[in-house]
N, C-alpha and C positions, 0 to 999 in steps of 0.2 A: 433554351437555357435562360433562367431568370437573370436579369441584369443586376450589376452591383447596386444600382440605385434602388431597385425593387427589394433586394435582399436586405439592405439597410432599413428600408421602409418597414419591412416585416418585423425587424428588431424593435424599431421605435413603437410599432403598434402593440408590442407585448407589454409596453409600459401601462397601457390601459388595463390590462389584466392584473399586472403586479407593478405598481409604481416603484421606481428605484428606491425611494425613501422607505418603502414598506419593509424592505429587508432588514431594517434596523430594529424591528420589533421581535420580542420573544415572550410569549405568554403561554405557559403549559396548558394544553387542552384539558377541559374538564374531565374527559375520559382517558387522560394520558395513561398508558400502561405502566404498571409498577416496574421500575428498571431491573430490580432483582428478579422478578418473575420472567422478564424478557431473557435474562441471562440463563435462568434455570431451563427455560424452554429450549434454548440453544443447546444445552448440555444433554438433552434426552437421547441424542443419537451419537454421543461422543464416548470416548473411553472413560468409564466412570471413575476409575481409580486415579485418573489424571486431573479431574476437575478441581480438587482442592489446590493443586498447583496453580491452576488458572485464577481461582479466586484469591489466592495468596499474592500472586503477582499483581493483580488488579487493585488490591487493597493497599499496595505500597504507597500510593500517592494519587491525588486527583488526576494528574497527567497519565499515570499508568491505567487508571480507570477509564479515562477517555480513549486510550489506545485500544482497550479491549471491548469497548461498548459501541461499536459501529452499529449494531442492531438497534440499540436504544436511540441513537441520533437519527437513524433512518426513519424510525417511526415518528419521531418529532418533526422531521422535515416533511414527511409525507402527510402530516395532519393539516398542512396549510396549502395555499395556492402556489403555483410555480409559473415560471415564465413560458414554459413550453418550448424553449430554445434548447434542443437536444444535442448532446455530445456523448461520446463514450466516457462515462464517469469512471474514475478510479474506484469510488465507493467508500474509500477509507483513506482520504487524503490528509492524514495528520502528518506532523513534521517528520517523524521518524520513518515514514514510508517514502521518503525521498533519500537519495544517496548516490554514491558512485559505484560503477561496475565497469568491467572491460567490454568494449565492443568487439565484434568478430575481428576487427583490424588491430585489436589490442590497445586502442586508445581508451583512456579513462574518462568515461562520460558521467555527467550528473543528470538524473532523471527520476521520475516516479518509479518505484521499484517493488510495489506490492499490488497485486491485482486480484486477490481472492474474491473481492466484492464487486468487481467491475461489471457495469451494466449500462445500457443507454438511459439517459435521464437529463433533467434540466441542469445546465452548466453551473448554476449558483449553488447547488448542493455541495459540490466539491469545494468551492470557494469558502463556503460557510464552515465546513469541517476543518479546512486548513486554518482559517483565521481563528476559530474557536480553540484549536490545539495550540496556537501561538499564545493566545491569552492565558490558557491554563498553564502552559509551560512557563510563561513569564511570572505568573503568581507563584508557582512552585519554586522558582528561582529567587523569590523574595523581592521582586520588583514592586514599586508603588503603582497605584492605579493609573496615573498618567502614563507611565512607561508601559504598562500592560496594554492600554488602548493604542498607544503609538506603535507597539510591536504588531498588534493585530492589523492596524491600518497599513503597515508596511507590506504585509502579505497581499492585502486587497489592492493596494496601489501597484505593486509589482505585477499583479494579474492584469489590471486594466491597462497599464502602460504597454505591456507586451502585446496584449490583444489588439490595441490600436495599431501598433507597428505591423503585426502579422496580417491585419486586414488590408494593408497596402501592398503586401508581398504576393508574388505569383505562386501558383499551386506547387510547383516543384521546389521553390525556395522554402516554402513552409514545410514540405515533406522532408527535405534534407536538413532543416535547421536542427542544431544540436548544441549542447553546452558541454565543453570538455574541461579538463583540469586547468588548462591555461586560461580559459575564460573566467573560471572561478578565482584564480589567483590574481587576475587583473582587477577584480573588484575590491581586493583587500589592500589597503594602503598602510595600515598600522603594522609596524615591524613585529610586534608580539603576536598579533592575530595571524599575520602571514606565516610566521614560524610554526604556530600551532596547526594551521591549515596544511602546510607542507608536511608536517609530521603525520597528520591524519591521512593524507594522500599516500604517503610512503607505506603506512600500515596497510592501507587497502591493497596496494600493489603486491604486498606479501601474502595476502589472503587468497591462496590458490589451493588446488588439490594437493600439491606437494606439502604445503603447510598443514592442511588438514590431515594428511597422511601421518605426519610426525606427531600430531596432537591427538588424533582419534583412533590410532591403531597400535597394536602391540603384537609380539610373537607369543602365541599360546599353543602349547602342544606341538611346537615345531612349525607352526603355520601362521601366516599373517592374518590377524583377525581385528575387527572393530572392538574397541575396549567396551567392557561392561561397566556402566556407571549409572546404576538405577537410582531414581526412577527416570532420569533424563535420557539415558541411552541403555537399551536393553536388548539382549540377543533374541532371535526369533525361534520359536518352536519349529519342528520340521514341517508341520502342515502350513504354518504361516510362511515359511521360507519357500515352499512350493507355490503358494499363492503369489508371493512377491515376484517369483520367477516368471509366472504367467503374466502378471501386470507389466513387468519389464519388457517382455516379448511383444505384448500388444502396444505398449508405448512406443517401442522402436518403429512400428509400422506407421506411425503418424508423423515421423520425421521426413524431411525432404530426402531424396535419394542420395545426394552427396553426403548428408549427415549420417545416413544409415551405413554407408560405406566406411566412414570414419569410426562410428561406434562399433562396427563389427571387428575392428582391429584390437578391441579390448576384450578381455575375458572376465567373467564374473568371479569375484573372490569371496565376498561376504556381504551381509545385509543386517541391519538392526533397526529397531524402532527408536525414534528420537523425538523429544519434546522440543517444540519451536515456538518462539514468539510469546505473545501475551494473550490476545484474543483467540489465537489459533490453538491454544493448548487443549488437548482432548481430541482433536482431529487426528486421524491415523496418518502418520508421517514416517517414511522409511528412508534411511540413507543406504546407498549401495556403493561398495568399493569395487572398482574395476581396475584391471592391470593391463597396460599396453605392452610396449616392447619388453619390459622387465619390471621388477618390483619397484624400481626407482622412476617409473613412469605411470603414476596412479591417476585415476579419474574418480571423483566422488560425485554421485548424482543424488538428488533428493526427489522422492516420489511422494507427493502430498495429497491427501484427500481434500476435496472441495465440494461443498454442497451448493444449495441455492444462494444466490447473492442476497444479502440482507435488504437490498433495495427492491427485490422482485415483488414482495407483498405490497409495496407502496407505489408501484409504477406499472402501467401497462407496457407491454413490449412495444418499444418505439421504432422498430424497424419498418421499412416500407413493406406493404402488403405482399409484394412480389418475393420478398425474402422470408424464408422460414425462420422462426425464432431458434436461437441456439439452446437446445434443451439439455445438452451435456455440459455439466459444470466445468470439467477440465477444458473442453474445447472453448467454452465461454472465456475462461481465463486466458488461454493462449491467444485467442482472437483479440481480446481487449488489450493485451500486452503489445501485440504487434501493431495495433492501431495507435496506441498512445506513446510508446517508446520510440526514440530516435533510432535505436538499434537494439536487438534482443538476443538473448542467449541462443547459441547455435544448437543447443540440445533441448530447446523448449518443445514439449510435446504433451499429449494427453492420452488417457486410456480409461477403461473401466476395470473394476475389480470384483471381488466376491460380493454377493448380495446387491449387485448393481451399483456399487459405490463408484463415485467419479474421482479421478486423480489427474494431476498434471505433473510433469517432470521437468527438471532443469538441473544445471550444475549446482552443487552445494555451495561452492566458493569459487568465484571467478573475479577476484579483485574487488569483491563487494565491501562497501563500507558506508556507515551512516554517521552523522554528526552526534557529538556528545552534547545534547541540548542543555542538560543540567549544568554544564560548565561554561555556558555562554554568558558574556557580559551583556548589558542592555543593548549596546550598539551592535554587538556581534549577533544577537538574536534578531534585531531589526534587519540587519543585512541578510541573514539567512532566510528570514521570512520573505523578504523581497525576492530572493533567488528562487525560493520554492513557488512563490506566486507566478513569477515569470515562466518557470518550468511547467507549471500546471496549464498556463495559457497556451503554450506551445503544444502540449499534449491534446488539449481540447480543440485547437485549431486544425489538427490533423483529421479529426473525425466529424466535427460539427461545422455549422455555417458561421465562420468567423466574422463575416460581414454583418450578418444579422445580430450577432452578439455585440459587435462594435456599435451598431446602430442603437441597440438597447442601452449600452453604457453611455454613449454620447461623449461630449467633450468636457463635461463637468465632473466634479469629484463626488457627486451625490451617491453613487453606488458604493464606492470604496468607504465613504464615511458611514453609510448605513451598515455595511458588513462589519466594520469595527465596532459599532454599537451592539450589533447582534452578538459578536464574539464575546464581549464583556458580559452580556446578560447570560449567554449560554455557559460561560465559565462559572457564573454563580450557580446555575443549575447543576453543573458537574460536581461542584462542592456538595450540594445536597444529595445527589445520587451516590457519590462516593461514600458519604456518611451513612446512607441507607445500606450499602454493601457491608460496611464495617459493622453496623448494628446487626445485620443478618448473620454475620460470622460470630459476633460476640454472644448473640442470643441463641445460637444453636441451629437454625434452619440450614445454614451453609457451613460446611467444613472447609477450612483453609489451611494450606501448608505454606508457610512463609519462608522466605530466604532461599528458595530453590529455583 
């Protein structure tokens, strides 16, 4: 086994390939793909009638655009050199893809919570996307340029500080590390911010299958059914319902045996197609209503289509040669989530569907909640950016060589300062790209449905 000294030396050697200060630069490549064309290519295999909703949601603001344009940023990051220090990347580590959820023990944890784009790659790609999202969000909130950079810097400093600490910890200590609601509350000292946080955590605790049952179902023709709310929630035709039934059966087989026993105590009641997220709009997503002991014991599952990660075209598979690459998109998501999260949904599984499409399944609502970034004060956004940076470092430390990354980062603030510079420059690029999307909508190539 390689010694800690050698592992840190490997990280320091990566500075020769990419100096830490080099991360502060952002100059669009001469052959940079048109961002609107990248989005259009993504849409070729999606549900066509839903794409105007995607474009309408992305057009709402530069931050909304950034949320939906992971493929654009992946191409930008892939155009330059990287450290070669590989971790399991989230692939879409923007601010809103962090949040709280219930662990199997019913503790409320804070962690990365979106893995559609997860893939092995250089650690700095996630850090750059996180910091850029902070800078864009700060601008959307009307903060001046000094505060914009300070917020992005907080994310990078949170990451580097946590990674240095994790590099000194034992393997099991890193694996068992987690951030729960008590840890978050301990970070907030201002009474007004603490009250707002407590209120948000309370709302998350109420976001359960029972709450979804009251909000998403109704009695129709004497039977409990998922509401019809087109285009966001739509009933399935009989053929689609049969397909979803087959998908559900195959998904069940990928769960651990004890989870299958639990799932078998529920009976299928209804299913519908649902629009979710911003960048995900147009992918095939179904919600399933199951019933346990009686009608007052519901379980909602979400079965969501997933394709290739947006990172795959820009990275070689970084797994050891002895390991086969994960070709199935759903299995890739499940594996990445297990690697990065401190604890994962007990019903997390994967399956294939018609036409060889890949899906993964999980609970629709299990005390899940995310921060209202648009309502954050400058100090609140900095604190949240720091928390997300620390959380990302813990996720990376589980799958990558944290000592090598620590060796690369070193004891200076060079890396964090460079990431903050990059974030501000990429926020400028996001404004330009968002304007290009709006122009494409106004001039007619793209149709957008706003406010949905």
